[in-house]
N, C-alpha and C positions, 0 to 999 in steps of 0.2 A: 236445693231439692225441695220440693213442695211438702209442707207439713202433712203428716198422716190425717187423712180425712176422718172427720168425726161424724159417724151416721146418727142422726136424730133417732130416739127411741120410736118415734111414729114418723111414717113417711110423709113429707109435706104435701104429697098429692092427696093423701087421706087426711090430713090435718091442716087446713088452711091457716088456723090460728097460730100454729107452730112456726109456718113459714113466715107469716106476718111478724112474729116476735123475733125471728132471725134478722129480717130485713131492718126491724127498729133497732137491734143492737148494733148492726153494721153502721147504720146512719149516725147512731150516737158516737160511734168511735170515729167516724169519718167526718164529723161535723165541720172541722176547720181544715180539712185536707185539700191539697190542690188535686188537679186531675191526675197527675202521675202517681200520688199517694192513693187516690181511689182506686186507680187501675192496679197498682201493687196488691192492695188489699184484696181486690177481687180475684187476683191470681194466687194469692198465698193464703189467705184466710180459710181455715177449715170450714168455717160455717157456709162459705160459698159453694163448696163441692168442686165438681169438674165443670169447667167453663170454656165457652168458645166466644169469639167475636164475630159479629154479623155485619158485613159491609156490603153496601151497594156500588163501591168504588165510584161514587158519585161526585158531586161538585166540591164537597167539604171532606169527604171521607179520608183522604190523605193524612189528615191531621191526627185522627184517632189511631190510624194505622202506623204512623210514624211513632207515636207514643208507645205503642205495643211493640214495635220492633226495637226501640230503646230498652224496654223493660224485659221482654221475653219473646223473640221471634218464633219460637216453637209452638206457640199457643195456636190452635186451629182457628182459622179464619173462614167463615162460611159465605159464599158468594152465590147468589141465586142468579142463574142465567135462564130468563123466561123464554128464551128463543125469540123474544121481541125486543132485545136490547139494541141500542144504536151500535154500529160497528165501532165507533169511536170508545164506547164504554169497554167492549171486549179487549180492544188493543190497550187502553189505559189500565185495565186491570192487570194485565200482563207486565205492563211497564212499571207500575207502582210495585208490585210483588217483587220483581227482579231489583228494583232501586232500593228497596228497603231490606231486602234479604228475608223476607217472610218465608218460612220453611214448610208451612202446612197450610197452603190454601185449597180449599175443598169446593169445587164447582158443583152446585145442585141444580138438577134439572129434573122436570117431570118427564117419565118415560115417553119416548116419541110416539110409541104404539098407542098410549093413552091420549095423547095430543091429537093423533090422527083419527081416534074414534069419537073424541068428544068435542073437537074443534077443527074438523077436517079441512075447512076453508078459511081458518083464521079470522072467523066473523063473530066469535063469541063476544069479543069485546064491544061490538057494535049494539049488541042486545042486552048484554048483562056484564058490566065492567067488574062487579063484585065477583061473579061467577069466573070470570077470566083470570083475575087476580088470585082466587083461591086455587084454581088449576094449576096456574104456572108459578105461582109464588109462595102463597101461605101453606100450601100442603107439603110441598118438597122441604120447605124449611122446618115445618113441624116434625116431619119425619126424622130429619137430621138432628133437630134439637132433642129428640126423645132419648138420646144417648148423653145428655148433659143436664147438670143440675142448675145451670145458669147460663146467661148470655149477656154479652157486652154490646150496647148501642151508641150510636154518636148523637142521639137526641140532646136538644139543648132547650133551656127555658124561653130563650127570645123567639123561638120559631113560631109559636102561636100562643094565644091566651090559654088554651087547654093545657100547655105544657109550663105554665107560669111558675107552678109550685112543684115541678118535677125534682124528686129526691135523687140521690146518689144510687141508692138501692131500693128496688121495688118488689113486692111480693106479687108474682103471678099465681094467684091461688089456685086457679082452675087447672094450670099446667103443671104445678108443683115446682116452679122454678123461681129463681132470684133473676131480675133484670138489673143490669148495672149501666149507669150514665155518667161515666167520668166527666164528661164536658158540659154537664147540665148548667152550671153556672158561667160558661163561656158566652161571650157576645160575638157579633159578626166581626167587629174589629179585632177581637182576640184570634179568631180563626185566621184572618187575612195576615195579621202580624207574625202568627206562628209559621204560616206558609211561606212568608217572604224571609224571615229570620233563617229558615233551615233550608231555603231554596228547593222546595219540594215541588214535584211535577203537578202541573195543573191539568184538570180535565179540559180537552181541547174545545168542548161545546159551550164552556162558560163564556169565553170570549165571543161566541156567536149569539149570545143572548139567552143562554139557557142556565140560569142560576140554580134550578132544581131539576134532576135528570132521573127519568124513569124509562119505560118503555117507549119506543119511538111513536107508536100510533096515539099514544096518550099524553105526550109531552109536547109543548108548543113554546116558541119564544115568548119572553116577557118584556114588556114595554117599560120604559123608564117611569118610575113611580108605582108600578104595579107591585104587589106583594110578590115576594120571591117564588111562592108556589102557586102563583096565578096559572101557570102554564101546565100544570098537572091537572089531567082530566077536565080541561077547560069547557065550561058549559054543564058540567055534571054536578049534581049534588054529592060531591065525593071529593075528599082530599088526602085520604089515607088508603094504603092498598090492603090493610087488613092484618099485618103481622103484629101490630100492637094490640094487646088485650087489656081489658079491666072486667074483672069477674066474669071472664069467659067470653066477653064481647069485644069485637073490634072497636078501637077507639079512634074516633074521627078528630082531627084538629078543631079545637073550639070546644070539644066536650070536656066535662068535668073529669079531673083526674085526682 
């Protein structure tokens, strides 16, 4: 049973310094933890509050989902269906959830009527990719996360220079939440080894040259030698969808964190 939640005297949303202090305490305790211990701390420590895992069910997502299934398959998993995902991703989401026995996968979507009103021809992405991401991804996730005190991500330090110092626990001061990165210290070879060791299902598009997978209009194949995220928003000055924030602003890869 989860320990009784300890409510801070001041809401973190109103007191960013209190939230940062909580993250610092959690990082101090988790300094030498492995990913499974960080995940267990996120789920059990009263200072994290109520928490959910957010997953794209993309190329590497199955590793963190597997660790969650081993730890507590009842934890809510939030999956954003932008209505522009590859059919393979939608099928893979169902396959992985069933394979791992995840009990509370919540599919998030922007209301179809709003999509019809604000992007009736599906062309918003061609004019303003940030606005498209906000409409279809950032806003539905923010609504879902409003019921939680924290969320778990699969981000890793090796993925970009801007993530090189990624801690296990971050304070999202503007949102009043703790963000947890259990795999922060993992390298690509660790991910591949874990998937092989546990014979985890692979996203079918990885074998077709898609090492990083988002919405189909904004994801292209990656050539040998290119960065793994080179196929995301190719040709755009953009390489993050906007769901990760620092001081209330979307953090691009390569930005200081």
